All heavy atoms as atom14 arrays in JSON, in Angstrom:
{
  "sequence": "MAPAGGTAVQDHVALAEIELCGELIIAASAAEDRLSLESIDEVLRVAEERESR",
  "atom14_mask": [
    [1, 1, 1, 1, 1, 1, 1, 1, 0, 0, 0, 0, 0, 0],
    [1, 1, 1, 1, 1, 0, 0, 0, 0, 0, 0, 0, 0, 0],
    [1, 1, 1, 1, 1, 1, 1, 0, 0, 0, 0, 0, 0, 0],
    [1, 1, 1, 1, 1, 0, 0, 0, 0, 0, 0, 0, 0, 0],
    [1, 1, 1, 1, 0, 0, 0, 0, 0, 0, 0, 0, 0, 0],
    [1, 1, 1, 1, 0, 0, 0, 0, 0, 0, 0, 0, 0, 0],
    [1, 1, 1, 1, 1, 1, 1, 0, 0, 0, 0, 0, 0, 0],
    [1, 1, 1, 1, 1, 0, 0, 0, 0, 0, 0, 0, 0, 0],
    [1, 1, 1, 1, 1, 1, 1, 0, 0, 0, 0, 0, 0, 0],
    [1, 1, 1, 1, 1, 1, 1, 1, 1, 0, 0, 0, 0, 0],
    [1, 1, 1, 1, 1, 1, 1, 1, 0, 0, 0, 0, 0, 0],
    [1, 1, 1, 1, 1, 1, 1, 1, 1, 1, 0, 0, 0, 0],
    [1, 1, 1, 1, 1, 1, 1, 0, 0, 0, 0, 0, 0, 0],
    [1, 1, 1, 1, 1, 0, 0, 0, 0, 0, 0, 0, 0, 0],
    [1, 1, 1, 1, 1, 1, 1, 1, 0, 0, 0, 0, 0, 0],
    [1, 1, 1, 1, 1, 0, 0, 0, 0, 0, 0, 0, 0, 0],
    [1, 1, 1, 1, 1, 1, 1, 1, 1, 0, 0, 0, 0, 0],
    [1, 1, 1, 1, 1, 1, 1, 1, 0, 0, 0, 0, 0, 0],
    [1, 1, 1, 1, 1, 1, 1, 1, 1, 0, 0, 0, 0, 0],
    [1, 1, 1, 1, 1, 1, 1, 1, 0, 0, 0, 0, 0, 0],
    [1, 1, 1, 1, 1, 1, 0, 0, 0, 0, 0, 0, 0, 0],
    [1, 1, 1, 1, 0, 0, 0, 0, 0, 0, 0, 0, 0, 0],
    [1, 1, 1, 1, 1, 1, 1, 1, 1, 0, 0, 0, 0, 0],
    [1, 1, 1, 1, 1, 1, 1, 1, 0, 0, 0, 0, 0, 0],
    [1, 1, 1, 1, 1, 1, 1, 1, 0, 0, 0, 0, 0, 0],
    [1, 1, 1, 1, 1, 1, 1, 1, 0, 0, 0, 0, 0, 0],
    [1, 1, 1, 1, 1, 0, 0, 0, 0, 0, 0, 0, 0, 0],
    [1, 1, 1, 1, 1, 0, 0, 0, 0, 0, 0, 0, 0, 0],
    [1, 1, 1, 1, 1, 1, 0, 0, 0, 0, 0, 0, 0, 0],
    [1, 1, 1, 1, 1, 0, 0, 0, 0, 0, 0, 0, 0, 0],
    [1, 1, 1, 1, 1, 0, 0, 0, 0, 0, 0, 0, 0, 0],
    [1, 1, 1, 1, 1, 1, 1, 1, 1, 0, 0, 0, 0, 0],
    [1, 1, 1, 1, 1, 1, 1, 1, 0, 0, 0, 0, 0, 0],
    [1, 1, 1, 1, 1, 1, 1, 1, 1, 1, 1, 0, 0, 0],
    [1, 1, 1, 1, 1, 1, 1, 1, 0, 0, 0, 0, 0, 0],
    [1, 1, 1, 1, 1, 1, 0, 0, 0, 0, 0, 0, 0, 0],
    [1, 1, 1, 1, 1, 1, 1, 1, 0, 0, 0, 0, 0, 0],
    [1, 1, 1, 1, 1, 1, 1, 1, 1, 0, 0, 0, 0, 0],
    [1, 1, 1, 1, 1, 1, 0, 0, 0, 0, 0, 0, 0, 0],
    [1, 1, 1, 1, 1, 1, 1, 1, 0, 0, 0, 0, 0, 0],
    [1, 1, 1, 1, 1, 1, 1, 1, 0, 0, 0, 0, 0, 0],
    [1, 1, 1, 1, 1, 1, 1, 1, 1, 0, 0, 0, 0, 0],
    [1, 1, 1, 1, 1, 1, 1, 0, 0, 0, 0, 0, 0, 0],
    [1, 1, 1, 1, 1, 1, 1, 1, 0, 0, 0, 0, 0, 0],
    [1, 1, 1, 1, 1, 1, 1, 1, 1, 1, 1, 0, 0, 0],
    [1, 1, 1, 1, 1, 1, 1, 0, 0, 0, 0, 0, 0, 0],
    [1, 1, 1, 1, 1, 0, 0, 0, 0, 0, 0, 0, 0, 0],
    [1, 1, 1, 1, 1, 1, 1, 1, 1, 0, 0, 0, 0, 0],
    [1, 1, 1, 1, 1, 1, 1, 1, 1, 0, 0, 0, 0, 0],
    [1, 1, 1, 1, 1, 1, 1, 1, 1, 1, 1, 0, 0, 0],
    [1, 1, 1, 1, 1, 1, 1, 1, 1, 0, 0, 0, 0, 0],
    [1, 1, 1, 1, 1, 1, 0, 0, 0, 0, 0, 0, 0, 0],
    [1, 1, 1, 1, 1, 1, 1, 1, 1, 1, 1, 0, 0, 0]
  ],
  "atom14_positions": [
    [[-58.85, 35.37, 59.15], [-57.48, 35.0, 59.42], [-57.36, 34.55, 60.86], [-57.87, 35.2, 61.76], [-56.58, 36.19, 59.14], [-55.13, 35.88, 59.22], [-54.23, 37.23, 58.44], [-52.77, 37.18, 59.37], [0.0, 0.0, 0.0], [0.0, 0.0, 0.0], [0.0, 0.0, 0.0], [0.0, 0.0, 0.0], [0.0, 0.0, 0.0], [0.0, 0.0, 0.0]],
    [[-56.72, 33.44, 61.1], [-56.55, 32.9, 62.44], [-55.54, 33.74, 63.2], [-54.57, 34.23, 62.64], [-56.08, 31.46, 62.4], [0.0, 0.0, 0.0], [0.0, 0.0, 0.0], [0.0, 0.0, 0.0], [0.0, 0.0, 0.0], [0.0, 0.0, 0.0], [0.0, 0.0, 0.0], [0.0, 0.0, 0.0], [0.0, 0.0, 0.0], [0.0, 0.0, 0.0]],
    [[-55.79, 33.92, 64.5], [-54.84, 34.7, 65.29], [-53.47, 34.01, 65.33], [-53.37, 32.8, 65.29], [-55.45, 34.73, 66.7], [-56.76, 34.06, 66.61], [-56.9, 33.43, 65.27], [0.0, 0.0, 0.0], [0.0, 0.0, 0.0], [0.0, 0.0, 0.0], [0.0, 0.0, 0.0], [0.0, 0.0, 0.0], [0.0, 0.0, 0.0], [0.0, 0.0, 0.0]],
    [[-52.42, 34.84, 65.41], [-51.07, 34.29, 65.53], [-50.97, 33.54, 66.85], [-51.51, 33.95, 67.84], [-50.04, 35.42, 65.48], [0.0, 0.0, 0.0], [0.0, 0.0, 0.0], [0.0, 0.0, 0.0], [0.0, 0.0, 0.0], [0.0, 0.0, 0.0], [0.0, 0.0, 0.0], [0.0, 0.0, 0.0], [0.0, 0.0, 0.0], [0.0, 0.0, 0.0]],
    [[-50.34, 32.44, 66.87], [-50.23, 31.64, 68.07], [-50.98, 30.33, 67.95], [-50.91, 29.48, 68.82], [0.0, 0.0, 0.0], [0.0, 0.0, 0.0], [0.0, 0.0, 0.0], [0.0, 0.0, 0.0], [0.0, 0.0, 0.0], [0.0, 0.0, 0.0], [0.0, 0.0, 0.0], [0.0, 0.0, 0.0], [0.0, 0.0, 0.0], [0.0, 0.0, 0.0]],
    [[-51.75, 30.16, 66.89], [-52.39, 28.9, 66.62], [-53.65, 28.6, 67.4], [-54.1, 27.47, 67.42], [0.0, 0.0, 0.0], [0.0, 0.0, 0.0], [0.0, 0.0, 0.0], [0.0, 0.0, 0.0], [0.0, 0.0, 0.0], [0.0, 0.0, 0.0], [0.0, 0.0, 0.0], [0.0, 0.0, 0.0], [0.0, 0.0, 0.0], [0.0, 0.0, 0.0]],
    [[-54.24, 29.55, 68.08], [-55.47, 29.29, 68.81], [-56.65, 29.61, 67.91], [-56.79, 30.73, 67.44], [-55.56, 30.12, 70.1], [-55.46, 31.5, 69.77], [-54.45, 29.76, 71.07], [0.0, 0.0, 0.0], [0.0, 0.0, 0.0], [0.0, 0.0, 0.0], [0.0, 0.0, 0.0], [0.0, 0.0, 0.0], [0.0, 0.0, 0.0], [0.0, 0.0, 0.0]],
    [[-57.45, 28.63, 67.64], [-58.63, 28.81, 66.8], [-59.87, 28.65, 67.66], [-59.97, 27.72, 68.46], [-58.64, 27.79, 65.68], [0.0, 0.0, 0.0], [0.0, 0.0, 0.0], [0.0, 0.0, 0.0], [0.0, 0.0, 0.0], [0.0, 0.0, 0.0], [0.0, 0.0, 0.0], [0.0, 0.0, 0.0], [0.0, 0.0, 0.0], [0.0, 0.0, 0.0]],
    [[-60.78, 29.56, 67.5], [-62.05, 29.49, 68.22], [-63.02, 28.68, 67.38], [-63.16, 28.93, 66.19], [-62.61, 30.91, 68.48], [-63.95, 30.84, 69.15], [-61.62, 31.71, 69.3], [0.0, 0.0, 0.0], [0.0, 0.0, 0.0], [0.0, 0.0, 0.0], [0.0, 0.0, 0.0], [0.0, 0.0, 0.0], [0.0, 0.0, 0.0], [0.0, 0.0, 0.0]],
    [[-63.66, 27.7, 67.99], [-64.62, 26.89, 67.26], [-66.0, 27.11, 67.82], [-66.2, 27.06, 69.04], [-64.26, 25.41, 67.37], [-62.99, 25.07, 66.64], [-62.74, 23.56, 66.64], [-63.47, 22.8, 67.23], [-61.7, 23.15, 65.96], [0.0, 0.0, 0.0], [0.0, 0.0, 0.0], [0.0, 0.0, 0.0], [0.0, 0.0, 0.0], [0.0, 0.0, 0.0]],
    [[-66.93, 27.33, 66.94], [-68.33, 27.46, 67.31], [-68.98, 26.11, 66.99], [-69.24, 25.8, 65.84], [-68.98, 28.58, 66.52], [-70.42, 28.81, 66.91], [-71.05, 27.91, 67.51], [-70.94, 29.9, 66.6], [0.0, 0.0, 0.0], [0.0, 0.0, 0.0], [0.0, 0.0, 0.0], [0.0, 0.0, 0.0], [0.0, 0.0, 0.0], [0.0, 0.0, 0.0]],
    [[-69.21, 25.32, 68.03], [-69.7, 23.95, 67.82], [-71.09, 23.92, 67.2], [-71.4, 23.02, 66.42], [-69.68, 23.18, 69.15], [-68.3, 23.03, 69.68], [-67.38, 22.16, 69.13], [-67.64, 23.65, 70.69], [-66.24, 22.24, 69.77], [-66.37, 23.14, 70.74], [0.0, 0.0, 0.0], [0.0, 0.0, 0.0], [0.0, 0.0, 0.0], [0.0, 0.0, 0.0]],
    [[-71.91, 24.91, 67.49], [-73.25, 24.97, 66.88], [-73.12, 25.23, 65.39], [-73.77, 24.57, 64.57], [-74.11, 26.05, 67.57], [-75.44, 26.22, 66.85], [-74.33, 25.7, 69.03], [0.0, 0.0, 0.0], [0.0, 0.0, 0.0], [0.0, 0.0, 0.0], [0.0, 0.0, 0.0], [0.0, 0.0, 0.0], [0.0, 0.0, 0.0], [0.0, 0.0, 0.0]],
    [[-72.27, 26.18, 65.02], [-72.07, 26.48, 63.6], [-71.5, 25.27, 62.86], [-71.93, 24.97, 61.74], [-71.16, 27.69, 63.44], [0.0, 0.0, 0.0], [0.0, 0.0, 0.0], [0.0, 0.0, 0.0], [0.0, 0.0, 0.0], [0.0, 0.0, 0.0], [0.0, 0.0, 0.0], [0.0, 0.0, 0.0], [0.0, 0.0, 0.0], [0.0, 0.0, 0.0]],
    [[-70.56, 24.58, 63.47], [-69.99, 23.39, 62.84], [-71.04, 22.3, 62.64], [-71.07, 21.64, 61.6], [-68.82, 22.85, 63.66], [-67.57, 23.74, 63.7], [-66.55, 23.17, 64.68], [-66.98, 23.9, 62.32], [0.0, 0.0, 0.0], [0.0, 0.0, 0.0], [0.0, 0.0, 0.0], [0.0, 0.0, 0.0], [0.0, 0.0, 0.0], [0.0, 0.0, 0.0]],
    [[-71.92, 22.12, 63.61], [-72.99, 21.13, 63.49], [-73.96, 21.52, 62.37], [-74.41, 20.66, 61.6], [-73.73, 20.99, 64.82], [0.0, 0.0, 0.0], [0.0, 0.0, 0.0], [0.0, 0.0, 0.0], [0.0, 0.0, 0.0], [0.0, 0.0, 0.0], [0.0, 0.0, 0.0], [0.0, 0.0, 0.0], [0.0, 0.0, 0.0], [0.0, 0.0, 0.0]],
    [[-74.27, 22.81, 62.27], [-75.16, 23.27, 61.21], [-74.55, 23.07, 59.83], [-75.22, 22.66, 58.89], [-75.52, 24.74, 61.42], [-76.44, 24.97, 62.59], [-76.75, 26.44, 62.81], [-76.26, 27.3, 62.04], [-77.51, 26.73, 63.75], [0.0, 0.0, 0.0], [0.0, 0.0, 0.0], [0.0, 0.0, 0.0], [0.0, 0.0, 0.0], [0.0, 0.0, 0.0]],
    [[-73.26, 23.33, 59.72], [-72.56, 23.13, 58.44], [-72.59, 21.65, 58.06], [-72.82, 21.3, 56.9], [-71.12, 23.66, 58.53], [-71.15, 25.19, 58.63], [-70.29, 23.2, 57.34], [-69.83, 25.81, 59.02], [0.0, 0.0, 0.0], [0.0, 0.0, 0.0], [0.0, 0.0, 0.0], [0.0, 0.0, 0.0], [0.0, 0.0, 0.0], [0.0, 0.0, 0.0]],
    [[-72.37, 20.77, 59.03], [-72.41, 19.33, 58.77], [-73.79, 18.9, 58.29], [-73.92, 18.14, 57.31], [-72.03, 18.56, 60.02], [-72.01, 17.06, 59.82], [-71.63, 16.29, 61.08], [-71.08, 16.89, 62.01], [-71.91, 15.09, 61.1], [0.0, 0.0, 0.0], [0.0, 0.0, 0.0], [0.0, 0.0, 0.0], [0.0, 0.0, 0.0], [0.0, 0.0, 0.0]],
    [[-74.84, 19.39, 58.94], [-76.2, 19.03, 58.54], [-76.52, 19.57, 57.15], [-77.16, 18.88, 56.34], [-77.22, 19.55, 59.55], [-77.22, 18.83, 60.9], [-78.16, 19.54, 61.88], [-77.63, 17.37, 60.75], [0.0, 0.0, 0.0], [0.0, 0.0, 0.0], [0.0, 0.0, 0.0], [0.0, 0.0, 0.0], [0.0, 0.0, 0.0], [0.0, 0.0, 0.0]],
    [[-76.07, 20.78, 56.84], [-76.29, 21.34, 55.5], [-75.6, 20.49, 54.45], [-76.16, 20.23, 53.38], [-75.8, 22.78, 55.42], [-76.85, 23.96, 56.27], [0.0, 0.0, 0.0], [0.0, 0.0, 0.0], [0.0, 0.0, 0.0], [0.0, 0.0, 0.0], [0.0, 0.0, 0.0], [0.0, 0.0, 0.0], [0.0, 0.0, 0.0], [0.0, 0.0, 0.0]],
    [[-74.4, 20.05, 54.75], [-73.68, 19.17, 53.83], [-74.41, 17.87, 53.59], [-74.52, 17.42, 52.44], [0.0, 0.0, 0.0], [0.0, 0.0, 0.0], [0.0, 0.0, 0.0], [0.0, 0.0, 0.0], [0.0, 0.0, 0.0], [0.0, 0.0, 0.0], [0.0, 0.0, 0.0], [0.0, 0.0, 0.0], [0.0, 0.0, 0.0], [0.0, 0.0, 0.0]],
    [[-74.94, 17.29, 54.66], [-75.69, 16.03, 54.52], [-76.96, 16.25, 53.7], [-77.35, 15.41, 52.89], [-76.02, 15.48, 55.89], [-74.79, 14.97, 56.63], [-75.1, 14.48, 58.03], [-76.27, 14.21, 58.33], [-74.15, 14.38, 58.83], [0.0, 0.0, 0.0], [0.0, 0.0, 0.0], [0.0, 0.0, 0.0], [0.0, 0.0, 0.0], [0.0, 0.0, 0.0]],
    [[-77.59, 17.4, 53.88], [-78.79, 17.72, 53.12], [-78.47, 17.91, 51.64], [-79.2, 17.44, 50.77], [-79.46, 18.97, 53.7], [-80.85, 19.32, 53.21], [-81.82, 18.17, 53.41], [-81.35, 20.56, 53.92], [0.0, 0.0, 0.0], [0.0, 0.0, 0.0], [0.0, 0.0, 0.0], [0.0, 0.0, 0.0], [0.0, 0.0, 0.0], [0.0, 0.0, 0.0]],
    [[-77.37, 18.57, 51.35], [-76.94, 18.77, 49.96], [-76.64, 17.43, 49.3], [-77.03, 17.19, 48.15], [-75.72, 19.71, 49.89], [-76.14, 21.13, 50.29], [-75.07, 19.68, 48.52], [-74.99, 22.07, 50.54], [0.0, 0.0, 0.0], [0.0, 0.0, 0.0], [0.0, 0.0, 0.0], [0.0, 0.0, 0.0], [0.0, 0.0, 0.0], [0.0, 0.0, 0.0]],
    [[-75.97, 16.54, 50.0], [-75.66, 15.21, 49.46], [-76.94, 14.45, 49.17], [-77.09, 13.84, 48.11], [-74.75, 14.44, 50.43], [-73.36, 15.08, 50.47], [-74.66, 12.96, 50.04], [-72.47, 14.59, 51.59], [0.0, 0.0, 0.0], [0.0, 0.0, 0.0], [0.0, 0.0, 0.0], [0.0, 0.0, 0.0], [0.0, 0.0, 0.0], [0.0, 0.0, 0.0]],
    [[-77.89, 14.48, 50.11], [-79.16, 13.77, 49.92], [-79.93, 14.34, 48.74], [-80.5, 13.6, 47.93], [-80.0, 13.84, 51.19], [0.0, 0.0, 0.0], [0.0, 0.0, 0.0], [0.0, 0.0, 0.0], [0.0, 0.0, 0.0], [0.0, 0.0, 0.0], [0.0, 0.0, 0.0], [0.0, 0.0, 0.0], [0.0, 0.0, 0.0], [0.0, 0.0, 0.0]],
    [[-79.94, 15.66, 48.61], [-80.66, 16.29, 47.51], [-80.02, 15.97, 46.17], [-80.73, 15.73, 45.18], [-80.71, 17.81, 47.72], [0.0, 0.0, 0.0], [0.0, 0.0, 0.0], [0.0, 0.0, 0.0], [0.0, 0.0, 0.0], [0.0, 0.0, 0.0], [0.0, 0.0, 0.0], [0.0, 0.0, 0.0], [0.0, 0.0, 0.0], [0.0, 0.0, 0.0]],
    [[-78.71, 15.93, 46.12], [-78.04, 15.64, 44.85], [-78.19, 14.18, 44.45], [-78.15, 13.86, 43.26], [-76.56, 16.02, 44.92], [-75.88, 15.22, 45.85], [0.0, 0.0, 0.0], [0.0, 0.0, 0.0], [0.0, 0.0, 0.0], [0.0, 0.0, 0.0], [0.0, 0.0, 0.0], [0.0, 0.0, 0.0], [0.0, 0.0, 0.0], [0.0, 0.0, 0.0]],
    [[-78.4, 13.29, 45.42], [-78.56, 11.88, 45.12], [-80.0, 11.52, 44.76], [-80.25, 10.47, 44.17], [-78.11, 11.03, 46.31], [0.0, 0.0, 0.0], [0.0, 0.0, 0.0], [0.0, 0.0, 0.0], [0.0, 0.0, 0.0], [0.0, 0.0, 0.0], [0.0, 0.0, 0.0], [0.0, 0.0, 0.0], [0.0, 0.0, 0.0], [0.0, 0.0, 0.0]],
    [[-80.93, 12.4, 45.1], [-82.35, 12.12, 44.86], [-82.69, 12.34, 43.39], [-82.12, 13.2, 42.72], [-83.2, 13.01, 45.74], [0.0, 0.0, 0.0], [0.0, 0.0, 0.0], [0.0, 0.0, 0.0], [0.0, 0.0, 0.0], [0.0, 0.0, 0.0], [0.0, 0.0, 0.0], [0.0, 0.0, 0.0], [0.0, 0.0, 0.0], [0.0, 0.0, 0.0]],
    [[-83.63, 11.55, 42.91], [-84.09, 11.71, 41.53], [-85.07, 12.87, 41.4], [-85.19, 13.45, 40.33], [-84.75, 10.41, 41.06], [-83.78, 9.26, 40.92], [-84.45, 8.01, 40.4], [-85.58, 8.09, 39.88], [-83.84, 6.94, 40.53], [0.0, 0.0, 0.0], [0.0, 0.0, 0.0], [0.0, 0.0, 0.0], [0.0, 0.0, 0.0], [0.0, 0.0, 0.0]],
    [[-85.76, 13.18, 42.49], [-86.76, 14.25, 42.48], [-86.54, 15.1, 43.72], [-85.61, 14.87, 44.49], [-88.16, 13.63, 42.48], [-89.22, 14.57, 41.95], [-88.88, 15.67, 41.48], [-90.42, 14.2, 42.01], [0.0, 0.0, 0.0], [0.0, 0.0, 0.0], [0.0, 0.0, 0.0], [0.0, 0.0, 0.0], [0.0, 0.0, 0.0], [0.0, 0.0, 0.0]],
    [[-87.41, 16.04, 43.94], [-87.31, 16.88, 45.13], [-87.45, 16.03, 46.39], [-88.19, 15.05, 46.4], [-88.41, 17.94, 45.12], [-88.3, 18.88, 43.94], [-89.41, 19.87, 43.96], [-89.0, 20.97, 44.82], [-89.67, 22.09, 44.95], [-90.79, 22.27, 44.29], [-89.22, 23.05, 45.73], [0.0, 0.0, 0.0], [0.0, 0.0, 0.0], [0.0, 0.0, 0.0]],
    [[-86.76, 16.41, 47.43], [-86.88, 15.69, 48.7], [-88.21, 16.03, 49.35], [-88.62, 17.19, 49.38], [-85.75, 16.06, 49.65], [-84.34, 15.64, 49.26], [-83.35, 16.18, 50.28], [-84.23, 14.14, 49.17], [0.0, 0.0, 0.0], [0.0, 0.0, 0.0], [0.0, 0.0, 0.0], [0.0, 0.0, 0.0], [0.0, 0.0, 0.0], [0.0, 0.0, 0.0]],
    [[-88.87, 15.02, 49.89], [-90.1, 15.27, 50.63], [-89.74, 15.86, 52.0], [-88.59, 15.78, 52.45], [-90.86, 13.96, 50.83], [-90.12, 13.11, 51.69], [0.0, 0.0, 0.0], [0.0, 0.0, 0.0], [0.0, 0.0, 0.0], [0.0, 0.0, 0.0], [0.0, 0.0, 0.0], [0.0, 0.0, 0.0], [0.0, 0.0, 0.0], [0.0, 0.0, 0.0]],
    [[-90.71, 16.45, 52.65], [-90.47, 16.99, 53.99], [-90.02, 15.9, 54.95], [-89.16, 16.13, 55.8], [-91.73, 17.68, 54.52], [-92.16, 18.94, 53.77], [-93.45, 19.49, 54.36], [-91.07, 19.99, 53.81], [0.0, 0.0, 0.0], [0.0, 0.0, 0.0], [0.0, 0.0, 0.0], [0.0, 0.0, 0.0], [0.0, 0.0, 0.0], [0.0, 0.0, 0.0]],
    [[-90.58, 14.7, 54.78], [-90.18, 13.58, 55.63], [-88.72, 13.2, 55.39], [-87.99, 12.89, 56.32], [-91.1, 12.37, 55.39], [-92.52, 12.56, 55.84], [-93.37, 13.36, 54.85], [-92.97, 13.52, 53.67], [-94.44, 13.83, 55.26], [0.0, 0.0, 0.0], [0.0, 0.0, 0.0], [0.0, 0.0, 0.0], [0.0, 0.0, 0.0], [0.0, 0.0, 0.0]],
    [[-88.3, 13.22, 54.13], [-86.91, 12.91, 53.81], [-85.96, 13.95, 54.39], [-84.9, 13.62, 54.92], [-86.71, 12.85, 52.29], [-87.45, 11.8, 51.73], [0.0, 0.0, 0.0], [0.0, 0.0, 0.0], [0.0, 0.0, 0.0], [0.0, 0.0, 0.0], [0.0, 0.0, 0.0], [0.0, 0.0, 0.0], [0.0, 0.0, 0.0], [0.0, 0.0, 0.0]],
    [[-86.35, 15.21, 54.31], [-85.54, 16.28, 54.87], [-85.42, 16.11, 56.38], [-84.33, 16.22, 56.94], [-86.13, 17.66, 54.51], [-86.01, 17.89, 53.0], [-85.43, 18.77, 55.29], [-86.76, 19.09, 52.49], [0.0, 0.0, 0.0], [0.0, 0.0, 0.0], [0.0, 0.0, 0.0], [0.0, 0.0, 0.0], [0.0, 0.0, 0.0], [0.0, 0.0, 0.0]],
    [[-86.55, 15.82, 57.02], [-86.52, 15.59, 58.47], [-85.61, 14.43, 58.84], [-84.9, 14.47, 59.84], [-87.93, 15.33, 59.01], [-88.78, 16.59, 59.09], [-88.23, 17.7, 58.92], [-89.99, 16.46, 59.33], [0.0, 0.0, 0.0], [0.0, 0.0, 0.0], [0.0, 0.0, 0.0], [0.0, 0.0, 0.0], [0.0, 0.0, 0.0], [0.0, 0.0, 0.0]],
    [[-85.63, 13.38, 58.01], [-84.79, 12.21, 58.28], [-83.3, 12.59, 58.16], [-82.49, 12.22, 59.02], [-85.13, 11.1, 57.29], [-84.36, 9.83, 57.52], [-84.75, 8.74, 56.53], [-85.93, 8.68, 56.15], [-83.86, 7.96, 56.16], [0.0, 0.0, 0.0], [0.0, 0.0, 0.0], [0.0, 0.0, 0.0], [0.0, 0.0, 0.0], [0.0, 0.0, 0.0]],
    [[-82.95, 13.33, 57.11], [-81.56, 13.74, 56.92], [-81.1, 14.63, 58.07], [-79.98, 14.5, 58.58], [-81.39, 14.47, 55.57], [-80.02, 15.11, 55.45], [-81.64, 13.52, 54.4], [0.0, 0.0, 0.0], [0.0, 0.0, 0.0], [0.0, 0.0, 0.0], [0.0, 0.0, 0.0], [0.0, 0.0, 0.0], [0.0, 0.0, 0.0], [0.0, 0.0, 0.0]],
    [[-81.98, 15.53, 58.5], [-81.63, 16.47, 59.57], [-81.82, 15.87, 60.96], [-81.59, 16.54, 61.96], [-82.46, 17.75, 59.43], [-82.23, 18.54, 58.14], [-83.13, 19.76, 58.11], [-80.78, 18.93, 57.98], [0.0, 0.0, 0.0], [0.0, 0.0, 0.0], [0.0, 0.0, 0.0], [0.0, 0.0, 0.0], [0.0, 0.0, 0.0], [0.0, 0.0, 0.0]],
    [[-82.26, 14.61, 61.01], [-82.44, 13.89, 62.28], [-83.39, 14.62, 63.23], [-83.12, 14.73, 64.43], [-81.1, 13.62, 62.94], [-80.18, 12.78, 62.09], [-78.91, 12.38, 62.77], [-77.96, 13.46, 62.97], [-76.97, 13.76, 62.13], [-76.81, 13.06, 61.04], [-76.14, 14.75, 62.39], [0.0, 0.0, 0.0], [0.0, 0.0, 0.0], [0.0, 0.0, 0.0]],
    [[-84.5, 15.11, 62.67], [-85.48, 15.85, 63.48], [-86.11, 14.95, 64.52], [-86.26, 15.35, 65.68], [-86.55, 16.48, 62.56], [-87.67, 17.11, 63.37], [-85.9, 17.52, 61.65], [0.0, 0.0, 0.0], [0.0, 0.0, 0.0], [0.0, 0.0, 0.0], [0.0, 0.0, 0.0], [0.0, 0.0, 0.0], [0.0, 0.0, 0.0], [0.0, 0.0, 0.0]],
    [[-86.46, 13.72, 64.15], [-87.11, 12.81, 65.1], [-86.18, 12.5, 66.28], [-86.62, 12.44, 67.42], [-87.53, 11.52, 64.4], [0.0, 0.0, 0.0], [0.0, 0.0, 0.0], [0.0, 0.0, 0.0], [0.0, 0.0, 0.0], [0.0, 0.0, 0.0], [0.0, 0.0, 0.0], [0.0, 0.0, 0.0], [0.0, 0.0, 0.0], [0.0, 0.0, 0.0]],
    [[-84.89, 12.32, 66.0], [-83.93, 12.05, 67.07], [-83.87, 13.22, 68.04], [-83.78, 13.03, 69.25], [-82.54, 11.79, 66.49], [-82.43, 10.52, 65.7], [-81.07, 10.38, 65.04], [-80.12, 11.05, 65.45], [-80.98, 9.59, 64.08], [0.0, 0.0, 0.0], [0.0, 0.0, 0.0], [0.0, 0.0, 0.0], [0.0, 0.0, 0.0], [0.0, 0.0, 0.0]],
    [[-83.92, 14.42, 67.52], [-83.86, 15.61, 68.37], [-85.1, 15.7, 69.23], [-85.02, 16.03, 70.41], [-83.72, 16.87, 67.49], [-83.68, 18.16, 68.26], [-82.44, 18.29, 69.15], [-81.41, 17.68, 68.84], [-82.53, 19.01, 70.16], [0.0, 0.0, 0.0], [0.0, 0.0, 0.0], [0.0, 0.0, 0.0], [0.0, 0.0, 0.0], [0.0, 0.0, 0.0]],
    [[-86.26, 15.39, 68.67], [-87.51, 15.44, 69.45], [-87.5, 14.4, 70.56], [-87.97, 14.65, 71.64], [-88.71, 15.21, 68.52], [-89.0, 16.39, 67.64], [-90.23, 16.14, 66.81], [-90.43, 17.24, 65.88], [-91.0, 17.12, 64.71], [-91.44, 15.95, 64.31], [-91.14, 18.16, 63.93], [0.0, 0.0, 0.0], [0.0, 0.0, 0.0], [0.0, 0.0, 0.0]],
    [[-86.96, 13.21, 70.27], [-86.95, 12.13, 71.26], [-85.98, 12.43, 72.41], [-86.19, 11.97, 73.52], [-86.54, 10.81, 70.59], [-87.59, 10.28, 69.64], [-87.1, 9.09, 68.85], [-85.94, 8.66, 69.02], [-87.9, 8.57, 68.05], [0.0, 0.0, 0.0], [0.0, 0.0, 0.0], [0.0, 0.0, 0.0], [0.0, 0.0, 0.0], [0.0, 0.0, 0.0]],
    [[-84.95, 13.21, 72.14], [-83.96, 13.49, 73.18], [-84.42, 14.57, 74.16], [-83.79, 14.8, 75.17], [-82.62, 13.9, 72.55], [-82.74, 15.18, 71.94], [0.0, 0.0, 0.0], [0.0, 0.0, 0.0], [0.0, 0.0, 0.0], [0.0, 0.0, 0.0], [0.0, 0.0, 0.0], [0.0, 0.0, 0.0], [0.0, 0.0, 0.0], [0.0, 0.0, 0.0]],
    [[-85.53, 15.2, 73.88], [-86.02, 16.27, 74.77], [-86.96, 15.75, 75.8], [-87.53, 14.88, 75.98], [-86.74, 17.34, 73.96], [-85.77, 18.12, 73.12], [-86.45, 19.21, 72.41], [-85.46, 19.91, 71.6], [-85.72, 20.96, 70.91], [-86.92, 21.47, 70.91], [-84.8, 21.55, 70.21], [0.0, 0.0, 0.0], [0.0, 0.0, 0.0], [0.0, 0.0, 0.0]]
  ]
}
C-alpha cells in the first residue's frame, strides 16, 4: 500500500529488471522453439552492457 500523501518510492534497478523480464517473456512467447543463449543475451542486451564498461 502506498503511503498517504502520494509519495511513491521507486527502485530503478527493480524496475529495469522487471522490464527486461517482460522483454524476455515476449521473446520466448514469440519463438517457435527454445531461445538460444545468444538470443537471450540479445534480448537482455548483454553485449551493450559489456561495451559500456
